[in-house]
N, C-alpha and C positions, 0 to 999 in steps of 0.2 A: 504494500500500500504506500502511496505517496500523495503529495499534494500537487494538483495542477497549478501551473504558474499564471493561468489566465485570471481575469478579474473575478470570475466566479469562485475561484479558490476551492474547488471541490476535491475531496479525498477520492482517490481512484486507484485501481490496480492495473489500469491500462498504461502501456509504455510504448512510446514511439521508438522503434529500433533504429531508424535513421538519425533522428535528432537527439536520441538518448535522454528523453524527458518524459515525465508522467503527463498524460493527457486525459481530459474528461471527454465525454461524447460530443460536447459542443465544439471543443477544439478539434476533435477528430474530424468532424464534418467541415469546419471552417478553415482550418490551417494545416491539416495532415491528410488531405484527401488522397494523396498518392503514396503515402508512407505505410510500411508494414507496421501494424500495431497489434500487439498481443499483450498478455499479462507480463508483469515484471518477472515472475517466476519462470515464464517461458524464455524470456531474455537471458536469464541466468543459465538456463539449460542450453540455449542455442543462440549465442550472440552473433554467430556467423550466419546472418540471414541472407536470403536471396531476394533482391529487389526486382525480380522479373515476374511477369504474369505466369501463373502455373499452367495455363492452358496453351499459350503460344511461345513461352520462354523469351519474350522480348521485354525490354525495360518498361515498368509500369508508367514511368514518367513520359513515355513517348506518345501515349494516347489517353483518351478519356477513360476513367476508371469508375467502378462502382464497388461499394463495400456492402457485403451481406451482413445480416444481424449477428453472425458468428464472428464478425470482424475480418474474415478472409477477404482479400482484395483481388479483383480481376479487371482486365480491360472490359469495358461495357460491350464492345463489339464481340468479344470472345464468349461472354455469358449469353448474349443475345443470340448469337449463331448456334451455340450449343442447345439452348432451350428451344429455338425454332425448329430444330431437327427432330425433336420428340414428337410422337403422334399427337394429332389434334385432340384426342380424347384423354390425354394424360391428366390425371387428377392433380390438384395443387401439391399434394404430398410427393408426387413423382418428380417435381422440380427440386433438385438438391444441389447443395454446394459440392463442387468437384473435389474439394480437399477433405472436408470433414463429414460430408453427407447430411449436414444440417439443412433446414428448410431455406429455400430461396425467398419464399413469401413470408414476411414477418407475421407472427400471430396477431390476431385482431386486438388482443388486449395488451400488446407491447407498445409502449410509448417511448419516445425519445428521439433525438436528432438523427441517429443512424437509421432507425426504422422509418421515420418520416421521409428522409431523403431517398431511401430505397423504394418506398411506396410511390413517390413522385416519379421516379425513373421507370418503375414497372408500369405505371399508368400510360406510358407513351408507346407501348408495344402491344400488338394484337395477341400474342400468345399468353400474356399475363392478365388479360381482361376476363 
């Protein structure tokens, strides 16, 4: 656990691997949109992170990204292409994070900046409606 340095000064366990600072969800969306962010404990276990998209293996900074509610980060085009290839009758639970198999769609009762940003992004594509 650490304290985010933003004006909100929230206690958080999220840690930006690139900038090596604790971040809250507000900072995550506003200032660390292309950064690998996981828990501080994960940083201690694996400080040698990979700044590339796990789907196409090109740098995350090179294109628009989207962060899932599990905090895994991908190029938006990669996630969009992967999801669009699924059958049209795929249930919402069938859309999963390629890394951890968590849900792509945020649960209805989940509030927060990451979930809100993801919902906005998903509203722009046909497969997510």
